[in-house]
Each structure stands twice: as structure tokens, then as C-alpha cells.
FIVEX-248804 format. One record per residue (C-alpha): residue in one letter; x negated, y negated, z negated. Coordinates in steps of 0.2 Angstrom, whole numbers, plus 5000, padded with zeros to 4 digits. Layout:
<nodes>
[node "A" [X Y Z]]
...
</nodes>
This chain:
<nodes>
[node "M" [5645 4555 4858]]
[node "K" [5649 4567 4871]]
[node "F" [5636 4575 4882]]
[node "N" [5640 4571 4900]]
[node "P" [5629 4581 4912]]
[node "G" [5633 4569 4926]]
[node "G" [5629 4554 4916]]
[node "G" [5611 4560 4912]]
[node "M" [5599 4556 4900]]
[node "N" [5599 4537 4904]]
[node "Q" [5617 4535 4898]]
[node "M" [5613 4544 4882]]
[node "L" [5598 4533 4879]]
[node "K" [5608 4517 4883]]
[node "Q" [5621 4522 4870]]
[node "A" [5608 4526 4857]]
[node "K" [5599 4509 4860]]
[node "K" [5616 4500 4859]]
[node "M" [5620 4509 4842]]
[node "Q" [5602 4505 4836]]
[node "Q" [5605 4486 4840]]
[node "Q" [5622 4486 4831]]
[node "M" [5614 4494 4816]]
[node "E" [5600 4482 4815]]
[node "Q" [5613 4467 4817]]
[node "M" [5624 4475 4803]]
[node "Q" [5609 4478 4792]]
[node "E" [5604 4459 4793]]
[node "E" [5621 4454 4789]]
[node "I" [5622 4465 4774]]
[node "Y" [5605 4459 4768]]
[node "A" [5612 4441 4768]]
[node "R" [5627 4445 4757]]
[node "E" [5627 4442 4738]]
[node "I" [5634 4453 4725]]
[node "E" [5637 4447 4707]]
[node "A" [5639 4458 4691]]
[node "S" [5641 4454 4673]]
[node "A" [5640 4462 4656]]
[node "G" [5646 4457 4639]]
[node "G" [5662 4449 4646]]
[node "G" [5652 4437 4657]]
[node "A" [5639 4433 4644]]
[node "V" [5626 4439 4656]]
[node "K" [5628 4437 4675]]
[node "V" [5616 4443 4688]]
[node "K" [5617 4440 4707]]
[node "V" [5608 4451 4720]]
[node "N" [5607 4451 4739]]
[node "G" [5609 4466 4751]]
[node "R" [5591 4469 4750]]
[node "Q" [5593 4473 4732]]
[node "E" [5583 4458 4726]]
[node "V" [5588 4449 4711]]
[node "L" [5592 4431 4715]]
[node "E" [5599 4424 4699]]
[node "V" [5601 4428 4681]]
[node "Q" [5613 4418 4670]]
[node "I" [5614 4420 4651]]
[node "K" [5626 4410 4640]]
[node "P" [5618 4402 4626]]
[node "E" [5629 4409 4613]]
[node "V" [5623 4427 4617]]
[node "V" [5605 4422 4613]]
[node "D" [5602 4428 4595]]
[node "P" [5584 4429 4589]]
[node "E" [5590 4442 4576]]
[node "D" [5597 4453 4590]]
[node "V" [5586 4453 4605]]
[node "E" [5589 4471 4609]]
[node "M" [5608 4467 4613]]
[node "L" [5603 4453 4625]]
[node "Q" [5590 4465 4633]]
[node "D" [5604 4478 4635]]
[node "L" [5616 4466 4643]]
[node "V" [5603 4460 4656]]
[node "L" [5599 4478 4660]]
[node "T" [5617 4483 4662]]
[node "A" [5621 4468 4673]]
[node "V" [5605 4471 4684]]
[node "N" [5608 4489 4686]]
[node "D" [5627 4486 4690]]
[node "A" [5623 4473 4703]]
[node "L" [5609 4484 4711]]
[node "K" [5621 4499 4712]]
[node "Q" [5635 4488 4720]]
[node "A" [5622 4482 4733]]
[node "Q" [5617 4500 4737]]
[node "E" [5635 4506 4739]]
[node "M" [5639 4491 4750]]
[node "M" [5625 4496 4761]]
[node "T" [5630 4514 4762]]
[node "N" [5648 4510 4765]]
[node "E" [5645 4497 4779]]
[node "M" [5632 4508 4788]]
[node "G" [5644 4523 4786]]
[node "K" [5657 4513 4796]]
[node "L" [5645 4511 4810]]
[node "T" [5638 4529 4810]]
[node "G" [5655 4537 4807]]
[node "G" [5649 4544 4790]]
[node "L" [5634 4553 4798]]
[node "K" [5619 4552 4786]]
[node "L" [5604 4547 4796]]
[node "P" [5588 4549 4787]]
[node "G" [5578 4533 4784]]
[node "L" [5592 4520 4787]]
[node "F" [5598 4517 4770]]
</nodes>
């Protein structure tokens, strides 16, 4: 945004408000998106949304072994962490497109 002494403060405020509205709209669109991650070759699948909320966990029956609960726990943990990481990266990338890569505190 260029400073235009002739345009005054009103023009800058209008531009800032427009950018804020665009960011809010984009954020809502991102929140609605869903990301899926898996572990163990698809034995465990996790779906999260752009708000980084876990929506669904799918576990194939053949991976449930009462003798090896730790493996199942590790697969679930891996899938959840991967899905959340992807959701965060998506938010950062999409908001970065709007802000031109400028890191604005408190946005994402």
C-alpha cells in the first residue's frame, strides 16, 4: 500500500477495512475446508477442518490388536498430528497469499 498524501487518511482506512473483510471471508472459507491424513498405509485415517478440529477418525479393524495397543496409539497420534500440521500450513499459505507474505500478529 502506497502512502498518498492527497488521498488522506480516509483512503488508507478504506483500504485497511477492505483487506480486513477479505481476510475474514478467506478465514471462514479455510475453516470450512477438510484435510485428511493417514498413517500405517491407510490403517488409520483422520479428518480435520481448517479450525484444526478433529472431525473423524477411521481405524481399519485389522490394525486393532489387543496385544499391541501401543502401535495403534502411535498410528492415531501420527495421523492426528499430520492432519493438524497440514491444516495449519493451509491457513498460513492461504492467508499469506492475501497479505503478500507479511506476517501479521494474531491472524494465524
